[in-house]
C-alpha positions as CSV (number, residue, x, y, z in Angstrom):
1,M,160.7,-0.7,21.4
2,D,161.9,2.6,19.6
3,K,164.9,4.2,21.0
4,E,164.4,7.4,22.9
5,P,165.2,10.2,20.4
6,F,167.2,12.2,23.0
7,E,170.0,10.5,24.9
8,N,170.3,11.7,28.7
9,E,173.1,14.2,28.1
10,E,171.0,15.8,25.5
11,W,167.9,16.0,27.8
12,V,170.0,17.8,30.3
13,Q,171.4,20.2,28.0
14,A,168.0,20.9,26.4
15,L,166.2,21.2,29.6
16,N,168.9,23.3,31.2
17,M,168.8,25.9,28.3
18,I,165.1,26.1,28.5
19,C,165.2,26.4,32.4
20,E,167.7,29.3,32.2
21,S,165.5,31.0,29.5
22,K,162.6,30.8,31.9
23,A,164.6,31.9,34.7
24,E,165.9,35.0,32.6
25,E,162.3,35.8,31.7
26,M,161.2,35.8,35.5
27,R,164.3,38.1,36.2
28,L,163.1,40.4,33.5
29,I,159.8,40.8,35.2
30,G,161.3,41.5,38.7
31,Y,161.9,38.1,40.3
32,E,165.6,38.7,40.2
33,Q,166.6,35.7,42.7
34,V,165.0,32.9,40.4
35,T,167.5,30.5,39.0
36,A,167.2,27.6,36.4
37,D,167.4,25.2,39.3
38,D,164.3,26.8,40.8
39,I,162.4,26.6,37.7
40,W,163.2,22.7,37.3
41,R,162.5,22.0,40.8
42,C,159.0,23.7,40.5
43,V,158.3,21.9,37.3
44,S,159.8,18.4,38.3
45,S,157.9,18.2,41.4
46,K,154.8,17.5,39.7
47,Y,156.2,14.3,38.4
48,E,157.5,12.9,41.7
49,K,154.9,10.1,41.8
50,T,154.4,9.6,38.0
51,G,157.9,9.7,36.7
52,I,159.3,12.0,34.2
53,P,157.1,12.6,31.1
54,P,158.3,12.8,27.4
55,L,160.5,15.9,26.6
56,H,157.8,17.7,24.8
57,K,155.6,17.5,27.9
58,L,158.6,18.8,29.9
59,V,159.2,21.7,27.5
60,N,155.8,22.8,27.3
61,D,155.4,22.6,31.3
62,V,158.7,24.9,31.8
63,L,157.6,27.4,29.2
64,S,154.1,27.9,30.2
65,L,155.0,28.2,34.0
66,K,153.5,31.3,35.5
67,A,155.1,33.6,38.0
68,T,152.6,32.9,40.5
69,A,152.9,29.1,40.3
70,L,156.6,29.4,40.8
71,M,156.1,31.7,43.7
72,N,153.7,29.5,45.4
73,Y,155.8,26.4,44.9
74,M,158.7,28.3,46.6
75,T,156.7,29.6,49.4
76,I,155.4,26.3,50.2
77,A,158.9,24.9,49.9
78,A,160.3,27.4,52.2
79,Y,157.7,26.6,54.9
80,K,158.4,22.9,54.6
81,G,162.1,23.6,54.9
82,S,163.3,22.7,51.5
83,P,166.6,24.3,50.4
84,F,166.3,27.3,48.2
85,Q,169.2,29.4,47.6
86,Y,168.4,33.1,47.7
């Protein structure tokens, strides 16, 4: 079996940087309270049952995340009582 091209620490650093970039984009369009953790929770929630996909899929999902999808996720999470820090 081929070794995974990214070790866990590299994945974490790369994904954190990408999530922070997306959070900054959201702040620029008026969603000032959005954090990188909010972005990650929204994107990773899609993989709770199937497991984490390859890195390229994660990057695509983060970078293509729309503000409406994030706000829908955060609203539903708030109704369910999930912890979001505002």
